[in-house]
C-alpha positions in Angstrom: -0.3 -10.1 -88.0 0.0 -6.9 -85.8 -0.3 -7.4 -82.0 -3.5 -5.4 -81.9 -5.3 -7.9 -84.1 -4.1 -11.0 -82.2 -6.4 -13.2 -80.1 -6.4 -12.7 -76.4 -5.1 -15.4 -74.0 -3.0 -17.2 -76.6 0.8 -17.6 -76.6 2.2 -15.8 -79.6 5.7 -15.5 -81.1 7.2 -12.1 -82.0 8.4 -12.3 -85.6 9.2 -8.7 -86.5 9.4 -5.2 -85.0 8.8 -2.4 -87.5 10.4 0.6 -85.7 13.6 2.6 -85.5 16.7 1.3 -83.8 16.3 3.5 -80.7 12.8 2.2 -80.0 13.9 -1.4 -80.8 16.6 -1.1 -78.1 14.0 0.2 -75.6 11.6 -2.6 -76.4 14.4 -5.2 -76.0 15.2 -3.8 -72.5 11.5 -4.5 -71.7 11.8 -8.1 -72.9 10.1 -7.6 -76.3 12.6 -9.3 -78.7 12.2 -11.3 -81.9 11.4 -15.0 -81.3 10.2 -14.2 -77.7 6.8 -15.4 -76.5 4.1 -12.8 -75.7 0.5 -13.3 -74.6 -2.3 -10.7 -75.0 -4.3 -10.1 -71.8 -6.7 -7.4 -73.1 -7.4 -4.9 -75.9 -9.2 -1.7 -75.2 -9.6 1.0 -77.9 -6.4 -0.2 -79.7 -4.3 -0.1 -76.6 -3.1 -3.5 -75.4 -2.0 -5.1 -72.1 0.3 -8.1 -72.7 2.1 -10.6 -70.6 5.8 -11.1 -71.4 8.3 -12.9 -69.1 5.9 -13.0 -66.1 5.4 -9.2 -66.3 2.5 -7.1 -67.6 3.1 -4.4 -70.1 0.8 -1.8 -71.6 1.3 -0.6 -75.2 -0.5 2.1 -77.1 -2.1 1.4 -80.4 0.7 2.9 -82.5 3.4 0.7 -80.9 1.2 -2.4 -80.9 0.6 -2.2 -84.6 4.4 -2.1 -85.2 4.9 -5.5 -83.4 4.2 -8.4 -85.7 3.3 -11.8 -84.2 2.5 -15.3 -85.4 
């Protein structure tokens, strides 16, 4: 399911990232990689705030829909 539809406060595993290589490399530098654990803190108007590797990260709706979690 896309990250924007995931429940808040639950540990999720990133299974796929549906974007170009340049954006994938940028996300990897932020710690968003396949098989990493991510937790959703809040969702507001499609934008999300998530917790990854003890750091908080805000993503807009467009990017959050391209990150698939399970």
